[in-house]
N, C-alpha and C positions, 0 to 999 in steps of 0.2 A: 837222681829216680827217675825210670821213666813210667807214667800209668796210660795205658794205650783204652781209648774208649772206639768200640766197634761202630763205626762209622754207617753201616747200611741202612738206617732209619732211625724215626723217632728222636727224641730228645738229646742228640748229638751233642750240642755245640755247649747247651745247658748243661751235660754233666762234664764239658771240658771245664765251662767257667766255673763252676762251683769249687769241680776239682783243684783248678790253680789257687783259690782262696785258699780253700782247705791246708792247701801243702802252706801257703805265704804265712796263714794262721800259727799254724805247728813249725814255721823255721825253717822248711824244710824246700832244699833246694830239685831242679829238676825239670819236668818237662812233661802237660800232656798233650797226644795228642788224637786224634779222630783219625780213624784209618779204615781203609776198606780193603787195604792189598796184601798180600799174603807176605811173610817175611819181620812185619812189624810186629804182632802180639809175642811174636818168640824171643823178641829183644826185650820187653818191656820188664818190668818190677811187678805189674800187674796189670788186670784186664776190666774194664766196665762195659756191660754188655746193657744197654739202654732198653725202654718199652719202644710199643711199635705193635707191629703185625706180627704175632709171633711165628705163624705158617712161612711169610716172604722172609723173614729175617732167617730162621732155619733153613731156608733154601738155599739162598746167598752163602752162608758161611761154610755150610756140605759141599755146595758146589767146588767152591775154594780151598783154598789151605787153614781158612781163618778156627772152621770147625777144632780143626787136630790142633792150631797153634793155640787154643786156648785150655784143652785136653793137657798138651803138654805142660803148659807154665801149671795148672793145676795140680800135674802129677810132681812138679818138684818143688811143690807147698809154698807157691806162689800167689795171692791173694786173687780170685775171682767175685766180683758183683753182680748179679743183674737185679733190675729192676722191670717190675710189671713184665713185659713180655719176657724178657731178661730170666724172670723166676722161672716162667713155665720152661723155657730151654735148660735151665741148670737141671729141673728134674730131673729125676728118676721115672716119676710115672704119672700121664696124664688120663683126663679123665674122656668122655666119649667124644667132645668135641675136638680133642688133640687128636687122638684116635682116628677120626675122620676125615680130619686135614691133612691125616699122614704128617702129620709132623715131625721131623728128629727131634731126639730130645740130646742133650750133652750129656746126662744120667750122673752129672757132680755130686744131688744134695738128693738124700736118700728121703724125699714127700711124694707125697701123692697130689697135685694141683688140679683145681677146678678153674679153666678158663671161663671169663665175665662174670664171676661169682657173687659180683654185686650190679650183676645188670650193664643195660647196653651204655652209651655216650652220654647219653642226653640225664645218666642217674648219677655221673660223675659226682664226687662231693667233698670235703674238704674237713679233718676233724683232727682233735689232739691225741695221740697215742702215747701211751708208758712204752718208752725203752730203753730194756735192761741197758745197763751198764752208761747209760745217757741219761735219762727221764724221760721230763714229756715232749716232743718233738711234736710237730707238725705236720701230717698224711695229706696228700695227694691221692685222692684214689679215681683215676680214668678205665671204664672198661677196664677194670682190674681183677687178676685173676685172685687164688687165697690157697693156700693149703690147707688140707681138708684131713691130710695123715703124714704123721713124718715119725721116722725110724728113731732109734733107741739112742743112737751116738747126735743126734740133731740137736742144738740148742735151742728150744724157744726164746724168741730176742723183744714177740711184740705181739698181741692178739687183738681181733675187732670184732663186737658179736662170737659168735661161735668158730671161727676162722682164725689160724693164726696166719699174719701177715708180714713178719718179718723172723727169719731163720739163719742157722752159720752151721753149721759143720766144718770143723776144720778150719781150712783157708777160704772156705766159698761161703757166701751171703747172699742171701735172698730174700728182696723185698719186694712185698706188691704192689707198693705204692712209689709213689715219684720225690726221693727228696731233694732234686734235682730242681722242682720247680720251688723251692722256699729259699730264704734268705739264710735259713739255717745248715751251715758249714759240718755240723757237727756229726752225721751220718759218715760223710765223704772223710771226715778225720778219724773218725774211727777205721773205715776199710784203711786208710793210710797208713795208720799204725800197726797194720795186721801186716802191712807190707815193709813195715818198717824193722827187719831182722840184723 
């Protein structure tokens, strides 16, 4: 199995390391590669879009062929996971900030997101969430977005306050938080099981 981590910006190395740990725990062989180049995502069995600055990531992936390769992978039924800014990019609809910054979205998850829903960098926090199918997980929120509206086909996996912070639609998984910043591999295991077809 080969998992690609979009290596434009954000917690790229952290995603690579925790995905490798999750593979080991599940007894899966394969590799996890960080990439900015075209031609890598299309040859992968799944892809992770890390956090970072969503406008910058959007510009870079749409400038190259990485965005079209993510869309191709999703259309083939292979799993796609986005965390924090990655959730914004997976969403079908954005808020005023997303529109103002002219951020192009992949539109793979039928949700509306609010950018910086929990405040700026200094309002970052960690909390425990109940994640459907997994149980209690530690969640790190850094300038996090949140889902404010979700379509009927979207499975709500976790909520915090009045927001949806984890959701899945078919083979697409979006998280408002950073599971790669904890030592808990269960969310990455959940993602890998989506790829293990």
